[in-house]
C-alpha positions in Angstrom: 140.9 180.9 133.8 141.8 178.2 131.4 143.3 174.9 132.5 146.8 174.3 131.2 149.9 172.2 131.7 153.6 172.4 130.9 155.0 169.2 129.4 158.3 168.1 128.0 158.7 166.0 124.9 161.6 165.8 122.5 163.8 167.9 124.8 161.5 170.9 124.6 158.8 172.3 126.9 155.3 173.2 125.7 152.5 175.0 127.4 149.3 173.2 126.4 145.5 173.6 126.9 142.7 171.2 126.0 142.0 171.6 122.3 145.5 172.9 121.3 147.5 171.4 118.5 151.3 171.4 119.1 154.1 170.5 116.7 156.7 168.3 118.4 159.8 166.2 117.4 158.8 163.0 115.5 157.0 160.4 117.6 156.3 156.8 116.5 152.6 156.1 115.7 149.9 156.5 113.1 147.3 159.3 112.7 144.6 158.7 115.3 146.8 156.9 117.9 146.8 158.3 121.4 150.0 159.4 123.1 150.2 159.9 126.9 152.7 162.6 127.9 153.7 161.9 131.5 156.6 164.3 131.8 154.4 167.1 133.2 156.2 169.9 135.1 153.2 172.1 136.0 149.4 171.6 136.0 146.8 174.3 136.6 143.2 172.9 137.0 140.3 175.0 138.3 142.6 177.7 139.5 144.8 175.4 141.6 148.4 175.0 140.6 150.5 171.9 141.1 154.2 172.3 140.6 156.5 169.3 140.2 160.0 168.7 141.5 160.8 168.0 138.7 157.5 166.4 137.6 154.0 166.3 139.1 153.4 162.7 140.2 150.4 161.0 138.5 149.8 163.9 136.1 149.4 163.2 132.4 148.3 164.9 129.2 146.4 162.7 126.8 147.0 163.6 123.1 146.1 162.2 119.7 148.4 162.2 116.7 146.8 164.6 114.2 149.5 164.3 111.5 153.2 164.2 110.7 155.7 165.4 108.1 158.9 167.2 107.4 159.7 170.8 108.3 161.3 173.5 106.0 164.7 172.8 104.6 167.7 174.3 106.4 170.9 174.9 104.4 174.2 174.3 106.2 177.1 176.0 104.3 180.7 175.8 105.5 183.3 178.0 103.8 186.9 178.8 104.4 188.4 181.6 102.3 191.6 181.2 100.3 191.6 177.4 100.7 188.9 176.2 98.2 186.9 174.7 101.0 183.2 174.7 100.5 180.6 172.2 101.9 176.9 172.5 101.3 174.4 170.3 103.2 170.7 170.4 103.9 168.4 169.1 106.6 164.6 168.6 107.0 163.5 167.8 110.6 160.7 165.3 111.0 157.7 166.4 113.2 154.5 165.2 114.6 151.3 167.3 115.2 149.6 166.4 118.5 146.1 167.4 119.5 145.6 167.8 123.3 142.4 165.9 124.4 142.7 165.9 128.2 144.8 167.1 131.1 144.5 165.2 134.4 146.2 164.9 137.8 145.7 161.2 138.0 
């Protein structure tokens, strides 16, 4: 059984294992910098599961910034018929790719 953890970053939860690369909301830092994710909700190491209420005390996931960029463009189009109302807008979300190096209970 593989070791894994469930972490929260950017308002979203991710299930991570050592060696995984995850795409999260934009984080400050350069490529190669380490980021410690301490908002860990569940850790499974060597078949033993630790569940937090709401987080596991002392647990952390050590990650490294592998890259960053912008996601695909999303088009927002508002339209009301018979009133000549049209609004077109676009958005590209910034992201950061994190490579998981280690999962520990502290």
